[in-house]
C-alpha positions as CSV (number, residue, x, y, z in Angstrom):
1,M,-218.5,-61.9,-57.8
2,I,-219.7,-59.5,-55.1
3,A,-217.7,-59.9,-51.9
4,Q,-219.7,-60.8,-48.8
5,P,-219.8,-57.9,-46.2
6,P,-217.8,-58.4,-43.0
7,V,-219.2,-59.6,-39.6
8,L,-219.3,-56.7,-37.1
9,V,-218.0,-57.8,-33.8
10,A,-219.4,-55.4,-31.1
11,P,-219.0,-56.7,-27.5
12,D,-219.2,-54.9,-24.2
13,A,-216.7,-55.6,-21.5
14,F,-217.3,-58.7,-19.4
15,G,-217.8,-57.0,-16.1
16,G,-214.4,-56.0,-14.6
17,A,-212.8,-59.2,-15.9
18,L,-212.3,-58.7,-19.6
19,R,-212.1,-55.4,-21.5
20,A,-214.3,-54.9,-24.6
21,P,-211.3,-54.6,-27.1
22,A,-209.8,-57.8,-25.8
23,V,-213.2,-59.6,-26.1
24,A,-213.7,-58.3,-29.6
25,A,-210.2,-59.4,-30.7
26,A,-210.7,-62.9,-29.3
27,I,-214.0,-63.3,-31.1
28,A,-212.4,-62.1,-34.3
29,R,-209.5,-64.6,-34.0
30,G,-212.0,-67.4,-33.7
31,L,-213.9,-66.3,-36.7
32,E,-210.8,-66.0,-38.8
33,R,-209.6,-69.4,-37.6
34,A,-212.8,-70.8,-38.9
35,G,-212.2,-69.3,-42.3
36,V,-214.7,-66.4,-42.1
37,A,-213.9,-63.8,-44.8
38,P,-213.5,-60.9,-45.2
39,P,-211.8,-60.2,-41.8
40,P,-214.4,-59.2,-39.2
41,E,-214.8,-55.5,-38.3
42,L,-214.1,-54.8,-34.7
43,C,-216.3,-52.4,-32.8
44,P,-215.9,-52.8,-29.1
45,V,-218.7,-50.9,-27.3
46,A,-219.8,-49.7,-23.9
47,G,-223.1,-48.7,-22.3
48,G,-222.2,-45.5,-20.7
49,G,-220.4,-47.0,-17.8
50,P,-217.0,-48.7,-17.4
51,G,-215.0,-48.8,-20.6
52,T,-216.8,-45.8,-22.2
53,S,-213.7,-43.7,-22.6
54,E,-211.6,-46.7,-23.9
55,V,-214.0,-47.3,-26.8
56,L,-214.7,-43.7,-27.7
57,L,-211.1,-42.4,-27.6
58,P,-210.0,-44.1,-30.9
59,V,-213.0,-42.6,-32.6
60,L,-213.1,-39.1,-31.1
61,G,-209.4,-38.7,-30.7
62,G,-207.8,-37.3,-27.6
63,E,-205.6,-38.2,-24.6
64,T,-206.1,-39.5,-21.1
65,G,-205.6,-37.4,-18.0
66,D,-205.7,-38.2,-14.3
67,G,-208.9,-40.1,-14.1
68,F,-210.5,-38.7,-17.2
69,A,-210.0,-38.5,-21.0
70,L,-209.9,-35.2,-23.0
71,V,-211.4,-35.4,-26.5
72,E,-212.4,-33.1,-29.3
73,G,-209.4,-30.8,-28.8
74,G,-209.7,-30.8,-25.1
75,G,-213.1,-29.2,-25.0
76,T,-214.9,-32.3,-23.9
77,A,-213.9,-34.7,-21.1
78,I,-215.1,-38.2,-20.4
79,V,-215.1,-39.1,-16.7
80,E,-215.9,-42.7,-15.6
81,R,-217.5,-43.4,-12.3
82,A,-214.9,-44.0,-9.6
83,A,-215.2,-46.3,-6.6
84,T,-217.0,-43.6,-4.7
85,A,-219.2,-40.7,-5.6
86,R,-216.7,-38.2,-4.0
87,A,-213.8,-39.6,-6.1
88,T,-216.0,-39.2,-9.2
89,G,-216.6,-35.6,-8.3
90,E,-212.8,-35.1,-7.9
91,R,-212.4,-36.4,-11.4
92,V,-215.0,-34.0,-12.7
93,A,-213.3,-31.1,-11.0
94,A,-209.9,-32.1,-12.4
95,A,-211.4,-32.3,-15.9
96,V,-212.9,-28.8,-15.6
97,A,-209.6,-27.5,-14.3
98,A,-207.9,-29.0,-17.4
99,G,-210.1,-26.9,-19.6
100,A,-213.1,-29.1,-20.5
101,E,-216.2,-27.1,-21.3
102,V,-218.4,-30.3,-21.5
103,V,-217.9,-33.2,-19.1
104,L,-219.5,-36.6,-20.0
105,V,-219.9,-38.5,-16.8
106,A,-220.1,-42.3,-17.5
107,A,-222.3,-43.2,-14.5
108,G,-223.4,-46.6,-15.8
109,G,-226.2,-48.5,-14.1
110,V,-227.5,-48.8,-10.6
111,V,-224.4,-49.9,-8.8
112,D,-223.7,-49.9,-5.0
113,F,-226.2,-47.3,-3.9
114,D,-224.7,-44.3,-2.1
115,G,-227.1,-41.6,-3.4
116,G,-224.3,-39.7,-4.9
117,D,-222.9,-38.8,-1.5
118,G,-219.9,-36.5,-1.8
119,V,-220.0,-35.8,-5.5
120,V,-221.2,-32.2,-5.2
121,E,-218.9,-31.4,-2.3
122,A,-215.9,-32.7,-4.3
123,I,-216.7,-30.7,-7.3
124,E,-217.2,-27.5,-5.2
125,D,-214.0,-28.2,-3.3
126,G,-212.2,-28.4,-6.6
127,G,-213.4,-25.1,-7.8
128,G,-216.9,-25.8,-9.1
129,L,-217.9,-26.3,-12.7
130,R,-216.8,-22.8,-13.9
131,G,-219.4,-22.7,-16.5
132,A,-218.8,-26.3,-17.8
133,A,-221.9,-28.4,-18.7
134,L,-222.5,-31.9,-17.4
135,V,-223.9,-34.7,-19.4
136,V,-224.4,-37.9,-17.5
137,L,-224.5,-41.2,-19.4
138,C,-226.9,-43.6,-17.7
139,E,-227.0,-47.4,-18.4
140,L,-230.2,-48.4,-16.7
141,R,-233.5,-46.5,-16.8
142,A,-234.7,-46.2,-13.2
143,A,-236.0,-43.9,-10.5
144,W,-234.9,-43.8,-6.9
145,D,-236.1,-42.6,-3.5
146,R,-233.5,-42.9,-0.7
147,K,-231.9,-39.5,0.1
148,A,-233.9,-37.8,-2.6
149,G,-235.5,-35.4,-0.2
150,E,-232.1,-34.1,0.9
151,L,-231.1,-32.8,-2.5
152,R,-231.6,-29.3,-4.0
153,R,-234.2,-30.7,-6.3
154,D,-236.3,-33.8,-5.9
155,P,-235.2,-36.4,-8.5
156,R,-237.9,-38.9,-7.7
157,G,-239.7,-39.9,-10.8
158,V,-237.1,-38.4,-13.1
159,P,-235.9,-41.2,-15.5
160,M,-232.3,-42.4,-15.1
161,T,-231.5,-40.5,-11.9
162,A,-230.7,-43.8,-10.1
163,A,-227.7,-44.4,-12.5
164,G,-224.4,-44.7,-10.8
165,G,-226.0,-45.4,-7.5
166,G,-227.7,-42.1,-7.4
167,L,-224.8,-40.1,-8.8
168,A,-226.8,-39.0,-11.8
169,G,-229.6,-37.8,-9.6
170,A,-227.2,-35.8,-7.4
171,L,-225.7,-34.1,-10.5
172,W,-229.1,-33.4,-12.0
173,A,-230.4,-31.9,-8.8
174,Q,-227.4,-29.6,-8.1
175,Y,-226.1,-28.7,-11.6
176,D,-229.1,-29.4,-13.9
177,A,-226.9,-32.1,-15.6
178,R,-228.4,-33.5,-18.7
179,L,-229.2,-37.2,-18.3
180,V,-229.0,-39.3,-21.5
181,A,-229.2,-43.1,-22.1
182,G,-225.6,-44.2,-22.3
183,A,-225.9,-47.1,-24.8
184,P,-227.5,-45.1,-27.6
185,F,-225.1,-42.2,-27.0
186,V,-222.0,-44.4,-27.4
187,L,-223.4,-46.3,-30.4
188,D,-224.2,-43.0,-32.2
189,E,-220.7,-41.7,-31.5
190,L,-219.2,-44.9,-32.9
191,G,-221.3,-44.5,-36.1
192,F,-222.8,-47.9,-35.3
193,D,-225.9,-47.9,-37.3
194,A,-224.2,-47.4,-40.6
195,R,-221.6,-50.0,-39.8
196,M,-224.2,-52.5,-38.7
197,R,-226.3,-52.0,-41.9
198,A,-223.1,-52.6,-44.0
199,A,-222.4,-55.9,-42.1
200,H,-223.3,-59.5,-42.9
201,A,-224.1,-60.1,-39.2
202,V,-223.4,-58.7,-35.8
203,I,-221.9,-60.4,-32.7
204,V,-222.5,-58.8,-29.3
205,G,-221.1,-59.8,-26.0
206,E,-221.4,-59.2,-22.3
207,G,-220.6,-60.8,-19.0
208,R,-224.2,-61.8,-18.1
209,L,-227.2,-62.0,-20.4
210,D,-230.3,-61.4,-18.4
211,R,-233.4,-59.2,-18.0
212,A,-231.3,-56.1,-17.5
213,T,-229.9,-56.6,-21.0
214,L,-233.4,-55.4,-22.2
215,E,-233.4,-52.4,-19.8
216,G,-230.6,-50.3,-21.2
217,R,-227.5,-52.4,-21.6
218,V,-225.7,-51.9,-24.9
219,A,-226.0,-55.5,-26.0
220,G,-229.8,-55.2,-25.8
221,E,-229.7,-51.9,-27.7
222,I,-227.6,-53.5,-30.4
223,A,-229.9,-56.5,-30.7
224,T,-232.9,-54.3,-31.0
225,R,-231.3,-52.2,-33.7
226,A,-230.2,-55.3,-35.6
227,R,-233.7,-56.8,-35.4
228,Q,-235.2,-53.6,-36.7
229,S,-232.7,-53.5,-39.6
230,G,-233.0,-57.1,-40.5
231,V,-229.3,-57.9,-39.6
232,P,-228.8,-61.3,-37.9
233,C,-227.4,-60.9,-34.4
234,H,-225.5,-63.4,-32.3
235,A,-224.1,-63.3,-28.8
236,V,-221.1,-64.5,-26.8
237,V,-221.8,-64.1,-23.0
238,G,-220.1,-65.1,-19.8
239,E,-223.4,-66.3,-18.4
240,N,-226.8,-66.9,-20.0
241,A,-229.5,-66.2,-17.5
242,I,-232.2,-64.8,-19.7
243,D,-235.6,-66.5,-19.9
244,R,-237.3,-67.7,-23.1
245,F,-239.7,-64.8,-23.4
246,D,-237.0,-62.1,-23.1
247,A,-234.8,-64.1,-25.4
248,R,-237.5,-64.0,-28.1
249,I,-237.6,-60.2,-27.7
250,L,-233.9,-59.9,-28.3
251,D,-234.2,-62.3,-31.3
252,L,-230.6,-63.5,-31.0
253,Q,-229.8,-66.1,-33.6
254,G,-227.3,-67.8,-31.5
255,I,-225.9,-67.6,-27.9
256,V,-222.6,-69.1,-26.9
257,V,-221.4,-69.1,-23.3
258,A,-217.7,-68.4,-22.7
259,S,-215.9,-66.7,-19.8
260,T,-212.2,-66.7,-20.7
261,L,-210.4,-65.3,-23.7
262,E,-209.6,-68.8,-24.9
263,E,-213.2,-69.8,-24.6
264,I,-214.4,-66.6,-26.3
265,E,-212.0,-67.3,-29.2
266,A,-213.5,-70.8,-29.4
267,A,-217.0,-69.3,-29.3
268,G,-216.2,-67.1,-32.3
269,E,-215.1,-70.2,-34.1
270,A,-218.3,-72.0,-33.2
271,L,-220.5,-69.1,-34.3
272,A,-218.8,-69.1,-37.7
273,E,-221.0,-72.1,-38.6
274,F,-224.1,-70.1,-38.4
275,L,-223.0,-66.9,-40.1
């Protein structure tokens, strides 16, 4: 008898409340409690914002520093956006000082908009890039206008420059940073497509399922890839605020709302009925 492939459990963090690995583990516990076999494969994900370094470190290998992670033998650093653009710039400068030749800045989506104020000054105060290259991971695809005329190059109309509240645009304008969509980047680093195609089904998760899920969030990227590959996709979400039209685009086979780890575990058990 041929064994059934595993279920791939691939949630994002639930905002700042629940980390992606904890969510993945809770869903898996629920599936196993329901008797799903073989044991599910855990693949916590991120969209190029908070939690990016946490999900990539186990795959790329490396160590954490002061506000950044060094991977690939220390040649590459992952810097997540701090509370302010200036603090993010300080992290970039520290990563460069630690020897990183490529700095991945996990800018995320359009958060509190400060136009990237202070990020360039902090990097220069810390010694500059010293030849290091910047790659900015952007969650939402958007353009922005405020403060654009004050930058070295005008980012208006350039896709993804609004990411991180304008942080991406500021780094693009000053340092010619390469802007890439965060969700596809992270999924490719995780070898996601091969793991998805080898799975019986996929379960995604995020704090709020809404229109923005279709506009660059990792759950939407996974749902799209699953649909294109013919792999059933289900979701556990903290809040379901998506309309019927967008839900049809995502083609999720089942959506269960849960906001605590206990509820998420129960959601995994409930989804087992449909797998």
